[in-house]
Each structure stands twice: as structure tokens, then as C-alpha cells.
DSSP file (Angstrom, degrees, kcal/mol; ACC not computed):
  #  RESIDUE AA STRUCTURE BP1 BP2  ACC     N-H-->O    O-->H-N    N-H-->O    O-->H-N    TCO  KAPPA ALPHA  PHI   PSI    X-CA   Y-CA   Z-CA
    1    1 A M     >        0   0    0      0, 0.0     4,-2.0     0, 0.0     5,-0.1   0.000 360.0 360.0 360.0 -43.3  -28.4   16.8  -13.5
    2    2 A M  H  >  +     0   0    0      1,-0.2     4,-0.5     2,-0.2     0, 0.0   0.865 360.0  42.8 -58.3 -38.5  -31.7   15.8  -11.8
    3    3 A V  H >4 S+     0   0    0      1,-0.2     3,-0.8     2,-0.2    -1,-0.2   0.896 116.3  48.3 -79.8 -39.7  -33.8   17.7  -14.3
    4    4 A R  H >4 S+     0   0    0      1,-0.2     3,-1.6     2,-0.2    -2,-0.2   0.765  96.8  70.4 -65.6 -27.4  -31.8   16.6  -17.2
    5    5 A K  H 3< S+     0   0    0     -4,-2.0    -1,-0.2     1,-0.3     5,-0.2   0.784  88.5  64.9 -64.2 -31.4  -31.9   13.0  -16.2
    6    6 A G  T << S+     0   0    0     -3,-0.8    -1,-0.3    -4,-0.5    -2,-0.2   0.589  81.5 105.7 -70.5 -11.1  -35.6   12.8  -17.1
    7    7 A S  S X  S-     0   0    0     -3,-1.6     3,-1.0    -4,-0.2    -3,-0.0  -0.188  80.6-117.9 -69.8 161.6  -34.9   13.4  -20.7
    8    8 A N  T 3  S+     0   0    0      1,-0.2    -1,-0.1     3,-0.0    -3,-0.1   0.713 109.9  57.9 -70.4 -22.7  -35.2   10.6  -23.4
    9    9 A D  T 3  S+     0   0    0      2,-0.1     2,-0.5    84,-0.0    84,-0.2   0.244  76.8 115.5-100.9  16.0  -31.5   10.9  -24.4
   10   10 A W    <   -     0   0    0     -3,-1.0     2,-0.4    -5,-0.2    -5,-0.0  -0.735  45.7-169.0 -83.9 128.2  -30.1   10.1  -20.8
   11   11 A K        -     0   0    0     -2,-0.5     2,-0.2   148,-0.0    82,-0.1  -0.973  23.3-116.7-116.3 133.1  -28.2    6.9  -20.7
   12   12 A H        -     0   0    0     -2,-0.4     2,-0.5    81,-0.1   147,-0.1  -0.463  27.4-158.2 -68.0 137.1  -27.1    5.2  -17.5
   13   13 A I        -     0   0    0    146,-2.6     2,-0.6   142,-0.2   146,-0.1  -0.974  12.3-137.0-115.1 127.3  -23.4    4.9  -17.1
   14   14 A D        -     0   0    0     -2,-0.5   142,-0.1     1,-0.0     3,-0.1  -0.746  31.5-118.7 -76.2 121.1  -21.7    2.4  -14.7
   15   15 A V        -     0   0    0     -2,-0.6     5,-0.1   141,-0.1    -1,-0.0  -0.378  34.6-104.7 -58.4 133.3  -19.0    4.2  -12.9
   16   16 A P    >   -     0   0    0      0, 0.0     3,-1.4     0, 0.0     4,-0.4  -0.361  24.5-125.4 -62.7 143.8  -15.6    2.5  -13.8
   17   17 A W  T >> S+     0   0    0      1,-0.3     3,-1.8     2,-0.2     4,-1.2   0.813 104.9  73.6 -59.7 -33.2  -14.4    0.3  -10.8
   18   18 A L  H 3> S+     0   0    0      1,-0.3     4,-2.8     2,-0.2    -1,-0.3   0.785  82.7  67.0 -58.5 -31.9  -11.1    2.2  -10.8
   19   19 A L  H <> S+     0   0    0     -3,-1.4     4,-1.2     2,-0.2    -1,-0.3   0.801  97.7  52.3 -55.9 -31.2  -12.8    5.3   -9.4
   20   20 A Y  H <> S+     0   0    0     -3,-1.8     4,-1.9    -4,-0.4    -1,-0.2   0.908 110.9  47.5 -72.8 -45.2  -13.4    3.4   -6.1
   21   21 A L  H  X S+     0   0    0     -4,-1.2     4,-2.0     1,-0.2    -2,-0.2   0.926 109.2  54.1 -59.6 -41.7   -9.6    2.5   -6.0
   22   22 A N  H  X S+     0   0    0     -4,-2.8     4,-2.5     1,-0.2    -1,-0.2   0.864 104.6  55.4 -60.7 -34.9   -8.8    6.2   -6.8
   23   23 A T  H  X S+     0   0    0     -4,-1.2     4,-2.5    -5,-0.2    -1,-0.2   0.958 106.8  49.3 -67.3 -42.6  -11.0    7.1   -3.8
   24   24 A V  H  X S+     0   0    0     -4,-1.9     4,-2.4     1,-0.2    -1,-0.2   0.900 111.0  50.9 -58.5 -39.5   -8.8    4.9   -1.6
   25   25 A V  H  X S+     0   0    0     -4,-2.0     4,-1.7     2,-0.2    -1,-0.2   0.915 110.7  48.5 -61.8 -42.5   -5.7    6.5   -3.1
   26   26 A L  H  X S+     0   0    0     -4,-2.5     4,-1.8     1,-0.2    -2,-0.2   0.868 110.5  50.5 -67.4 -40.3   -7.1   10.0   -2.3
   27   27 A I  H  X S+     0   0    0     -4,-2.5     4,-1.8     1,-0.2    -1,-0.2   0.903 110.5  50.0 -65.6 -41.9   -7.9    9.1    1.2
   28   28 A A  H  X S+     0   0    0     -4,-2.4     4,-2.3    -5,-0.2    -2,-0.2   0.836 106.4  55.5 -65.3 -32.3   -4.4    7.7    1.7
   29   29 A S  H  X S+     0   0    0     -4,-1.7     4,-2.0     2,-0.2    -1,-0.2   0.858 105.9  51.4 -70.8 -37.1   -3.0   10.9    0.3
   30   30 A S  H  X S+     0   0    0     -4,-1.8     4,-2.5     2,-0.2    -2,-0.2   0.905 109.4  52.3 -67.1 -37.2   -4.9   12.9    3.0
   31   31 A M  H  X S+     0   0    0     -4,-1.8     4,-2.4     1,-0.2    -2,-0.2   0.960 110.9  44.2 -62.0 -51.4   -3.5   10.6    5.6
   32   32 A T  H  X S+     0   0    0     -4,-2.3     4,-2.1     1,-0.2    -1,-0.2   0.807 112.1  53.8 -65.1 -30.3    0.1   11.1    4.5
   33   33 A L  H  X S+     0   0    0     -4,-2.0     4,-3.1     2,-0.2     5,-0.2   0.920 109.0  49.8 -65.4 -46.1   -0.4   14.9    4.2
   34   34 A E  H  X S+     0   0    0     -4,-2.5     4,-2.2     1,-0.2     5,-0.2   0.946 110.8  47.7 -64.7 -44.4   -1.7   15.0    7.7
   35   35 A V  H  X S+     0   0    0     -4,-2.4     4,-2.2    -5,-0.2    -1,-0.2   0.950 114.9  48.2 -52.2 -50.4    1.3   13.0    9.0
   36   36 A G  H  X S+     0   0    0     -4,-2.1     4,-2.3     1,-0.2    -2,-0.2   0.849 108.5  52.3 -64.5 -34.2    3.6   15.3    7.0
   37   37 A R  H  X S+     0   0    0     -4,-3.1     4,-2.1     2,-0.2    -1,-0.2   0.898 111.0  47.0 -68.6 -40.3    1.9   18.5    8.3
   38   38 A R  H  X S+     0   0    0     -4,-2.2     4,-1.6    -5,-0.2    -2,-0.2   0.888 113.5  49.4 -70.2 -34.8    2.3   17.4   12.0
   39   39 A R  H  X S+     0   0    0     -4,-2.2     4,-3.0    -5,-0.2    -2,-0.2   0.871 105.9  56.7 -69.9 -35.1    5.9   16.4   11.3
   40   40 A V  H  X S+     0   0    0     -4,-2.3     4,-3.0     2,-0.2     5,-0.3   0.967 104.5  52.6 -56.2 -51.7    6.5   19.8    9.6
   41   41 A A  H  X S+     0   0    0     -4,-2.1     4,-2.2     1,-0.2    -1,-0.2   0.918 113.2  43.1 -50.8 -48.7    5.4   21.5   12.8
   42   42 A T  H  X S+     0   0    0     -4,-1.6     4,-2.2     1,-0.2    -1,-0.2   0.941 114.7  49.4 -65.4 -48.2    7.8   19.5   14.9
   43   43 A F  H  <>S+     0   0    0     -4,-3.0     5,-1.5     1,-0.2     4,-0.3   0.880 113.3  47.2 -63.4 -42.9   10.7   19.9   12.3
   44   44 A M  H ><5S+     0   0    0     -4,-3.0     3,-0.8     3,-0.2    -1,-0.2   0.910 110.1  54.2 -68.0 -42.7   10.1   23.8   12.1
   45   45 A R  H 3<5S+     0   0    0     -4,-2.2    -2,-0.2    -5,-0.3    -1,-0.2   0.928 116.4  36.6 -58.9 -45.5    9.9   24.1   16.0
   46   46 A T  T ><5S-     0   0    0     -4,-2.2     3,-2.4    -5,-0.1    -1,-0.3   0.395 104.5-131.1 -87.9   4.2   13.3   22.4   16.3
   47   47 A A  T < 5 -     0   0    0     -3,-0.8    -3,-0.2    -4,-0.3    -4,-0.1   0.778  63.4 -68.8  52.0  25.8   14.7   24.1   13.2
   48   48 A G  T 3 <S+     0   0    0     -5,-1.5    -1,-0.3    -6,-0.2    -4,-0.1   0.681 111.6 117.4  70.1  19.9   15.8   20.7   12.0
   49   49 A T    <   +     0   0    0     -3,-2.4     2,-0.6    -6,-0.2    -2,-0.1   0.759  46.8  91.1 -82.9 -30.3   18.5   20.5   14.8
   50   50 A D    >   -     0   0    0     -4,-0.2     3,-1.6     1,-0.2    -4,-0.1  -0.559  64.2-158.5 -70.0 111.0   17.1   17.6   16.4
   51   51 A A  T 3  S+     0   0    0     -2,-0.6    -1,-0.2     1,-0.3    -2,-0.0   0.790  92.4  59.1 -68.4 -20.8   18.7   14.4   14.9
   52   52 A S  T 3  S+     0   0    0      2,-0.1     2,-0.8     1,-0.1    -1,-0.3   0.646  87.9  86.0 -81.1  -9.8   15.8   12.3   16.0
   53   53 A T  S <  S-     0   0    0     -3,-1.6     2,-0.2   -11,-0.1    -1,-0.1  -0.780  74.9-147.5 -91.6 109.7   13.4   14.4   14.0
   54   54 A H        -     0   0    0     -2,-0.8   -11,-0.1     1,-0.1    -2,-0.1  -0.570  31.6 -93.0 -80.2 143.9   13.3   13.1   10.3
   55   55 A H    >   -     0   0    0     -2,-0.2     3,-0.7     1,-0.2     4,-0.1  -0.283  32.2-146.6 -51.4 129.9   12.8   15.5    7.5
   56   56 A P  T >> S+     0   0    0      0, 0.0     4,-1.3     0, 0.0     3,-1.0   0.422  77.3  96.5 -82.4   2.6    9.0   15.5    6.9
   57   57 A A  H 3> S+     0   0    0      1,-0.3     4,-2.7     2,-0.2     5,-0.2   0.820  74.3  63.1 -64.2 -27.8    9.5   16.1    3.2
   58   58 A R  H <> S+     0   0    0     -3,-0.7     4,-1.7     1,-0.2    -1,-0.3   0.805 100.4  51.3 -71.4 -24.8    9.1   12.4    2.5
   59   59 A W  H <> S+     0   0    0     -3,-1.0     4,-1.8     2,-0.2    -1,-0.2   0.864 112.5  47.2 -69.5 -42.4    5.5   12.4    3.8
   60   60 A L  H  X S+     0   0    0     -4,-1.3     4,-2.4     2,-0.2    -2,-0.2   0.877 110.1  52.3 -68.1 -36.5    4.7   15.3    1.5
   61   61 A E  H  X S+     0   0    0     -4,-2.7     4,-3.0     1,-0.2    -2,-0.2   0.895 107.4  51.9 -66.9 -37.6    6.3   13.6   -1.4
   62   62 A A  H  X S+     0   0    0     -4,-1.7     4,-2.6     2,-0.2    -1,-0.2   0.896 109.3  50.3 -60.0 -38.4    4.2   10.5   -0.7
   63   63 A T  H  X S+     0   0    0     -4,-1.8     4,-2.3     2,-0.2    -2,-0.2   0.903 110.7  50.4 -67.1 -38.9    1.1   12.8   -0.8
   64   64 A L  H  X S+     0   0    0     -4,-2.4     4,-2.1     2,-0.2    -2,-0.2   0.923 111.4  47.2 -63.3 -44.3    2.4   14.3   -4.1
   65   65 A A  H  X S+     0   0    0     -4,-3.0     4,-2.5     2,-0.2    -2,-0.2   0.910 112.0  50.5 -67.2 -37.8    2.9   10.8   -5.6
   66   66 A L  H  X S+     0   0    0     -4,-2.6     4,-2.3     1,-0.2    -2,-0.2   0.887 110.0  51.0 -63.3 -37.8   -0.6    9.6   -4.4
   67   67 A G  H  X S+     0   0    0     -4,-2.3     4,-2.0     2,-0.2    -1,-0.2   0.920 110.3  47.7 -67.9 -40.9   -2.1   12.7   -5.9
   68   68 A L  H  X S+     0   0    0     -4,-2.1     4,-2.3     1,-0.2    -2,-0.2   0.858 110.7  53.0 -66.6 -35.5   -0.4   12.0   -9.3
   69   69 A T  H  X S+     0   0    0     -4,-2.5     4,-2.6     2,-0.2    -2,-0.2   0.898 106.8  52.5 -64.7 -39.5   -1.6    8.3   -9.0
   70   70 A F  H  X S+     0   0    0     -4,-2.3     4,-1.8     2,-0.2    -2,-0.2   0.932 110.7  46.9 -61.5 -46.4   -5.1    9.6   -8.5
   71   71 A L  H  X S+     0   0    0     -4,-2.0     4,-2.1     2,-0.2    -1,-0.2   0.893 111.4  51.2 -64.7 -40.3   -4.9   11.8  -11.7
   72   72 A T  H  X S+     0   0    0     -4,-2.3     4,-2.4     1,-0.2    -1,-0.2   0.932 109.2  51.9 -63.3 -43.3   -3.4    8.8  -13.6
   73   73 A G  H  X S+     0   0    0     -4,-2.6     4,-1.9     1,-0.2    -2,-0.2   0.832 106.5  53.3 -60.9 -31.6   -6.3    6.7  -12.5
   74   74 A Q  H  X S+     0   0    0     -4,-1.8     4,-2.7     2,-0.2    -1,-0.2   0.912 107.8  50.0 -68.0 -39.4   -8.7    9.3  -13.7
   75   75 A L  H  X S+     0   0    0     -4,-2.1     4,-2.2     1,-0.2    -2,-0.2   0.927 111.2  49.1 -61.1 -44.7   -7.1    9.3  -17.1
   76   76 A I  H  X S+     0   0    0     -4,-2.4     4,-2.3     1,-0.2    -1,-0.2   0.848 109.7  52.0 -66.5 -35.2   -7.3    5.4  -17.2
   77   77 A A  H  X S+     0   0    0     -4,-1.9     4,-2.6     2,-0.2    -1,-0.2   0.906 108.7  50.3 -70.3 -40.0  -11.0    5.6  -16.2
   78   78 A W  H  X S+     0   0    0     -4,-2.7     4,-2.5     2,-0.2    -2,-0.2   0.920 110.8  49.8 -57.0 -43.8  -11.8    8.1  -19.0
   79   79 A H  H  X S+     0   0    0     -4,-2.2     4,-2.3     2,-0.2    -2,-0.2   0.923 108.9  52.1 -60.1 -44.0  -10.0    5.7  -21.4
   80   80 A Q  H  X S+     0   0    0     -4,-2.3     4,-1.2     1,-0.2    -2,-0.2   0.924 111.2  47.9 -60.9 -43.4  -12.2    2.8  -20.0
   81   81 A L  H  <>S+     0   0    0     -4,-2.6     5,-2.4     1,-0.2     3,-0.4   0.916 109.8  51.8 -63.5 -41.7  -15.3    4.9  -20.6
   82   82 A A  H ><5S+     0   0    0     -4,-2.5     3,-1.9     1,-0.2    -2,-0.2   0.876 105.5  55.9 -54.0 -46.7  -14.2    5.8  -24.1
   83   83 A E  H 3<5S+     0   0    0     -4,-2.3    -1,-0.2     1,-0.3    -2,-0.2   0.785 105.8  51.8 -61.9 -29.2  -13.6    2.1  -24.8
   84   84 A R  T 3<5S-     0   0    0     -4,-1.2    -1,-0.3    -3,-0.4    -2,-0.2   0.406 126.5-103.2 -84.4  -1.7  -17.2    1.5  -23.9
   85   85 A G  T < 5S+     0   0    0     -3,-1.9     2,-0.7     1,-0.2    -3,-0.2   0.576  79.5 130.8  88.4  17.2  -18.3    4.2  -26.3
   86   86 A F      < +     0   0    0     -5,-2.4    -1,-0.2    -6,-0.2     2,-0.2  -0.869  27.5 164.2-102.3 112.3  -19.0    7.0  -23.8
   87   87 A Y    >>  -     0   0    0     -2,-0.7     3,-0.9    -3,-0.1     4,-0.5  -0.564  55.9 -89.0-117.4-177.6  -17.3   10.3  -24.9
   88   88 A V  T 34 S+     0   0    0      1,-0.3     3,-0.3    -2,-0.2    10,-0.1   0.914 127.7  35.4 -60.0 -46.9  -17.9   13.8  -23.7
   89   89 A A  T 34 S+     0   0    0      1,-0.2    -1,-0.3     5,-0.1     6,-0.0   0.293  88.5  99.0 -94.2   4.3  -20.6   14.4  -26.4
   90   90 A T  T <4 S-     0   0    0     -3,-0.9    -1,-0.2     1,-0.2    -2,-0.1   0.948 100.6 -32.4 -66.5 -46.6  -22.2   10.9  -26.5
   91   91 A N     X  -     0   0    0     -4,-0.5     4,-2.1    -3,-0.3    -1,-0.2  -0.956  69.2 -89.3-163.1 167.3  -25.2   11.8  -24.2
   92   92 A P  H  > S+     0   0    0      0, 0.0     4,-2.5     0, 0.0     5,-0.2   0.898 120.6  55.5 -55.8 -45.1  -25.9   14.1  -21.2
   93   93 A S  H  > S+     0   0    0      1,-0.2     4,-2.2   -84,-0.2     5,-0.1   0.908 109.2  45.6 -61.8 -41.3  -24.8   11.6  -18.6
   94   94 A S  H  > S+     0   0    0      2,-0.2     4,-2.3    -3,-0.2    -1,-0.2   0.862 111.3  54.1 -70.3 -31.1  -21.4   11.1  -20.1
   95   95 A S  H  X S+     0   0    0     -4,-2.1     4,-2.8     2,-0.2     5,-0.2   0.950 108.9  48.4 -55.3 -53.1  -21.1   14.9  -20.5
   96   96 A F  H  X S+     0   0    0     -4,-2.5     4,-2.4     1,-0.2     5,-0.3   0.891 110.3  52.2 -57.8 -45.3  -21.8   15.4  -16.8
   97   97 A F  H  X S+     0   0    0     -4,-2.2     4,-2.1    -5,-0.2     5,-0.3   0.952 113.5  42.6 -59.4 -49.6  -19.3   12.6  -15.9
   98   98 A Y  H  X S+     0   0    0     -4,-2.3     4,-2.1     1,-0.2     5,-0.2   0.900 115.2  48.0 -67.1 -40.5  -16.5   14.2  -17.9
   99   99 A V  H  X S+     0   0    0     -4,-2.8     4,-2.0    -5,-0.2    -1,-0.2   0.906 114.2  44.9 -68.6 -39.8  -17.1   17.7  -16.9
  100  100 A L  H  X S+     0   0    0     -4,-2.4     4,-1.4    -5,-0.2    -2,-0.2   0.874 118.2  42.8 -72.4 -37.3  -17.4   17.0  -13.1
  101  101 A T  H  X S+     0   0    0     -4,-2.1     4,-2.2    -5,-0.3    -2,-0.2   0.845 114.1  50.4 -82.0 -31.0  -14.4   14.7  -13.0
  102  102 A A  H  X S+     0   0    0     -4,-2.1     4,-2.6    -5,-0.3     5,-0.2   0.891 110.5  51.2 -68.3 -40.7  -12.2   17.0  -15.2
  103  103 A G  H  X S+     0   0    0     -4,-2.0     4,-1.8    -5,-0.2    -2,-0.2   0.893 111.1  47.8 -63.1 -36.4  -13.1   20.0  -13.0
  104  104 A H  H  X S+     0   0    0     -4,-1.4     4,-1.8     2,-0.2    -2,-0.2   0.958 110.6  50.7 -68.2 -48.6  -12.1   18.0  -10.0
  105  105 A A  H  X S+     0   0    0     -4,-2.2     4,-1.8     1,-0.2     3,-0.2   0.905 108.0  53.2 -53.5 -47.3   -8.9   17.0  -11.6
  106  106 A L  H  X S+     0   0    0     -4,-2.6     4,-1.3     1,-0.3    -1,-0.2   0.917 111.7  46.4 -56.2 -45.3   -8.0   20.6  -12.6
  107  107 A H  H  X S+     0   0    0     -4,-1.8     4,-1.4     1,-0.2    -1,-0.3   0.781 106.0  57.3 -74.0 -24.8   -8.5   21.6   -9.0
  108  108 A L  H  X S+     0   0    0     -4,-1.8     4,-2.1    -3,-0.2    -1,-0.2   0.812 100.2  59.2 -72.1 -32.4   -6.5   18.8   -7.8
  109  109 A F  H  X S+     0   0    0     -4,-1.8     4,-2.3     2,-0.2    -2,-0.2   0.879 102.0  55.0 -61.9 -37.1   -3.6   20.1   -9.9
  110  110 A G  H  X S+     0   0    0     -4,-1.3     4,-1.8     2,-0.2    -2,-0.2   0.922 107.7  48.8 -58.1 -46.1   -3.9   23.3   -7.8
  111  111 A G  H  X S+     0   0    0     -4,-1.4     4,-1.9     1,-0.2    -2,-0.2   0.889 110.1  51.3 -65.2 -39.4   -3.5   21.2   -4.7
  112  112 A L  H  X S+     0   0    0     -4,-2.1     4,-2.1     1,-0.2    -1,-0.2   0.875 108.2  51.8 -64.5 -38.9   -0.5   19.5   -6.2
  113  113 A F  H  X S+     0   0    0     -4,-2.3     4,-2.0     2,-0.2    -2,-0.2   0.880 109.3  50.9 -64.4 -38.9    1.0   23.0   -7.1
  114  114 A G  H  X S+     0   0    0     -4,-1.8     4,-2.1     1,-0.2    -2,-0.2   0.850 108.6  50.6 -69.1 -32.8    0.5   24.0   -3.4
  115  115 A L  H  X S+     0   0    0     -4,-1.9     4,-3.0     2,-0.2     5,-0.2   0.893 109.3  50.7 -72.5 -38.9    2.2   20.9   -2.2
  116  116 A V  H  X S+     0   0    0     -4,-2.1     4,-2.9     2,-0.2    -2,-0.2   0.919 110.4  51.7 -57.7 -45.3    5.3   21.6   -4.6
  117  117 A L  H  X S+     0   0    0     -4,-2.0     4,-2.3     2,-0.2     5,-0.2   0.925 110.0  47.5 -59.1 -45.0    5.3   25.1   -3.1
  118  118 A V  H  X S+     0   0    0     -4,-2.1     4,-2.3     2,-0.2    -2,-0.2   0.953 113.8  47.8 -63.6 -49.5    5.4   23.7    0.5
  119  119 A L  H  X S+     0   0    0     -4,-3.0     4,-2.5     1,-0.2    -2,-0.2   0.923 109.9  52.9 -58.1 -42.7    8.2   21.2   -0.5
  120  120 A H  H  < S+     0   0    0     -4,-2.9     4,-0.4     1,-0.2    -1,-0.2   0.933 112.9  43.4 -58.3 -46.4   10.2   24.0   -2.1
  121  121 A R  H  < S+     0   0    0     -4,-2.3     7,-1.9     1,-0.2     8,-0.4   0.782 114.1  51.9 -71.0 -29.2    9.9   26.2    1.0
  122  122 A L  H  < S+     0   0    0     -4,-2.3    -1,-0.2    -5,-0.2    -2,-0.2   0.831 109.0  48.1 -80.2 -33.2   10.7   23.3    3.3
  123  123 A R  S  < S+     0   0    0     -4,-2.5    -1,-0.2    -5,-0.2    -2,-0.2   0.409  82.1 116.7 -94.2   7.6   13.8   22.2    1.5
  124  124 A G  S    S-     0   0    0     -4,-0.4    -3,-0.0    -3,-0.3    -4,-0.0  -0.228  85.0 -99.1 -66.8 165.4   15.6   25.5    1.2
  125  125 A P  S    S+     0   0    0      0, 0.0    -1,-0.1     0, 0.0    -3,-0.0   0.879 124.2  27.0 -52.2 -37.4   18.9   26.0    2.9
  126  126 A V  S    S-     0   0    0     -5,-0.0    -2,-0.1     2,-0.0    -3,-0.1  -0.951 102.3-121.4-120.7 105.6   16.9   27.8    5.5
  127  127 A P        -     0   0    0      0, 0.0    -5,-0.2     0, 0.0    -6,-0.1  -0.273  29.5-176.4 -53.6 125.6   13.4   26.5    5.7
  128  128 A S        +     0   0    0     -7,-1.9     2,-0.5     2,-0.1    -6,-0.2  -0.078  31.3 134.8-113.3  31.1   11.1   29.3    5.0
  129  129 A L        -     0   0    0     -8,-0.4     2,-0.3    -7,-0.1   -11,-0.0  -0.688  41.4-151.1 -90.8 125.7    7.8   27.6    5.5
  130  130 A R    >>  -     0   0    0     -2,-0.5     4,-1.4     1,-0.1     3,-1.0  -0.685  22.9-122.3 -89.6 150.1    5.1   29.3    7.6
  131  131 A K  H 3> S+     0   0    0     -2,-0.3     4,-2.2     1,-0.3     5,-0.2   0.866 112.8  56.4 -52.0 -41.4    2.5   27.2    9.5
  132  132 A S  H 3> S+     0   0    0      1,-0.2     4,-2.3     2,-0.2    -1,-0.3   0.794 101.2  58.1 -63.8 -28.3   -0.3   28.9    7.6
  133  133 A T  H <> S+     0   0    0     -3,-1.0     4,-1.8     2,-0.2    -1,-0.2   0.916 113.0  37.4 -71.2 -44.6    1.2   27.9    4.2
  134  134 A I  H  X S+     0   0    0     -4,-1.4     4,-2.2     2,-0.2    -2,-0.2   0.809 113.9  55.0 -77.3 -30.0    1.1   24.2    5.0
  135  135 A D  H  X S+     0   0    0     -4,-2.2     4,-3.3    -5,-0.2     5,-0.3   0.911 109.3  49.6 -64.7 -45.2   -2.2   24.4    6.8
  136  136 A A  H  X S+     0   0    0     -4,-2.3     4,-2.3     1,-0.2     5,-0.2   0.929 111.1  48.0 -59.1 -45.2   -3.8   26.1    3.7
  137  137 A A  H  X S+     0   0    0     -4,-1.8     4,-2.5     2,-0.2    -1,-0.2   0.924 113.9  47.1 -64.9 -41.3   -2.5   23.5    1.4
  138  138 A A  H  X S+     0   0    0     -4,-2.2     4,-3.0     2,-0.2     5,-0.2   0.920 111.4  49.7 -65.1 -43.3   -3.7   20.7    3.7
  139  139 A Y  H  X S+     0   0    0     -4,-3.3     4,-2.4     1,-0.2    -1,-0.2   0.915 112.5  48.1 -65.6 -37.2   -7.1   22.1    4.2
  140  140 A Y  H  X S+     0   0    0     -4,-2.3     4,-2.2    -5,-0.3    -2,-0.2   0.936 112.4  48.6 -62.9 -45.3   -7.5   22.5    0.5
  141  141 A W  H  X S+     0   0    0     -4,-2.5     4,-2.1     1,-0.2    -2,-0.2   0.933 113.1  47.4 -62.4 -44.5   -6.3   19.0   -0.2
  142  142 A H  H  X S+     0   0    0     -4,-3.0     4,-2.3     1,-0.2    -1,-0.2   0.878 109.0  54.1 -60.5 -38.8   -8.7   17.6    2.4
  143  143 A F  H  X S+     0   0    0     -4,-2.4     4,-3.1    -5,-0.2    -1,-0.2   0.890 107.2  51.7 -61.3 -40.8  -11.4   19.6    1.0
  144  144 A M  H  X S+     0   0    0     -4,-2.2     4,-2.3     2,-0.2    -2,-0.2   0.879 107.7  52.5 -60.2 -40.2  -10.7   18.1   -2.4
  145  145 A G  H  X S+     0   0    0     -4,-2.1     4,-1.9     2,-0.2    -2,-0.2   0.931 110.5  46.0 -64.2 -45.9  -10.9   14.7   -1.0
  146  146 A V  H  X S+     0   0    0     -4,-2.3     4,-2.1     1,-0.2    -2,-0.2   0.916 111.8  53.7 -56.1 -45.3  -14.3   15.3    0.6
  147  147 A L  H  X S+     0   0    0     -4,-3.1     4,-2.6     1,-0.2    -1,-0.2   0.907 106.6  51.5 -57.5 -42.1  -15.4   16.8   -2.6
  148  148 A W  H  X S+     0   0    0     -4,-2.3     4,-2.6     2,-0.2    -1,-0.2   0.880 106.0  52.4 -65.6 -38.4  -14.4   13.8   -4.5
  149  149 A I  H  X S+     0   0    0     -4,-1.9     4,-2.5     1,-0.2    -1,-0.2   0.936 112.4  49.1 -64.6 -44.0  -16.3   11.3   -2.3
  150  150 A Y  H  X S+     0   0    0     -4,-2.1     4,-2.2     1,-0.2    -2,-0.2   0.935 112.4  46.5 -56.1 -48.3  -19.4   13.6   -2.9
  151  151 A L  H  X S+     0   0    0     -4,-2.6     4,-3.5     2,-0.2     5,-0.2   0.873 110.4  52.5 -66.3 -39.1  -18.9   13.6   -6.6
  152  152 A L  H  X S+     0   0    0     -4,-2.6     4,-3.0     1,-0.2    -1,-0.2   0.951 111.6  46.8 -58.5 -49.5  -18.3    9.9   -6.7
  153  153 A L  H  X S+     0   0    0     -4,-2.5     4,-2.2     2,-0.2     5,-0.3   0.886 113.3  49.2 -60.2 -40.5  -21.6    9.3   -4.8
  154  154 A L  H  X S+     0   0    0     -4,-2.2     4,-2.2    -5,-0.2     5,-0.4   0.947 113.9  44.5 -61.1 -51.9  -23.3   11.7   -7.1
  155  155 A L  H  X S+     0   0    0     -4,-3.5     4,-1.2     1,-0.2    -2,-0.2   0.874 113.6  52.5 -64.5 -34.6  -22.0   10.1  -10.2
  156  156 A R  H  < S+     0   0    0     -4,-3.0    -1,-0.2    -5,-0.2    -2,-0.2   0.870 119.8  30.0 -71.5 -35.0  -22.7    6.6   -8.9
  157  157 A F  H  < S+     0   0    0     -4,-2.2    -1,-0.2    -5,-0.2    -2,-0.2   0.601 125.6  41.5 -98.9 -12.7  -26.3    7.2   -8.0
  158  158 A Q  H  <        0   0    0     -4,-2.2    -3,-0.2    -5,-0.3    -2,-0.1   0.689 360.0 360.0-108.8 -19.2  -27.3    9.8  -10.6
  159  159 A L     <        0   0    0     -4,-1.2  -146,-2.6    -5,-0.4    -3,-0.1   0.484 360.0 360.0 -92.5 360.0  -25.7    8.7  -13.8
């Protein structure tokens, strides 16, 4: 991007404001996932027998909903850019924007799939969720959040 930015056909793109709101949504999803992950550990330790232990699925469902909200926000942001005349092939800066954000969105779908898998294993008649499964899903999700913040800063200051 840095090398390509020096060319004559590079046009600055103002990042849609919705991406900042999306960042808050993604941070909130990491928080709900972390609460859910900790509650899953307690739930699995007590095997769901403790009446005071609420089923942790609602926290993971909230994370799933926030992840879908983030992806919806991405679609709206792409639509906003298209309304301003920036498409994938309009110029190099818009191409970088779409490729980087679409790549992140595809990887986020992988994280959503992992959350669905965790929920499926947690909701079975006999919960068959291993700690390593939810930990892996959580680490992946948190990594995607940190990566998004990096991408947003890159897009904000380089496009």
C-alpha cells in the first residue's frame, strides 16, 4: 500500500463513520465472549447441576449476534462507499479497502462458525464441550478483534 500510494491514480478515501461504530461492536463481542467463556468453565465444572449457575449460552449467543451485527455494518459501509462512487476497481485505494475488509469479514465468518460449534456442543443433552475448544474459539475471536483495530488504523491513515 505504501509503495502504491505514491502513484498518480491513488485517491484518498474517507473511511465511513460506521466502521468506528463497528469497532465498538467488535470490542463488545469480545467482552461478551470472555464472560461466556468464564461462565462455560463454571458450568462445565458443576455439570449444570448448580441451580445458581445460569446456562452460559446466552453470552455466546450475544457474541454471535454482535458478530453478525459487525458483518451487517461492513455491508452497509461498502454500500456507503459505493454510493460515493468508490468500487473495488475504481482506484487502488478503494481496491485495498475492499480486499482488506472483505478478507477480514471472511475470517470473521470462520469465528462465527467456531462459536456455533461451541454452542452446539454446549447445548447437547450431555454437554460435550472441552475447555480447549472454547479457548481456541475465544483466542481466534480476540485475534480477529485486534486485527480489525490494526486494519482500521491502517485504512484510516493510509487511504
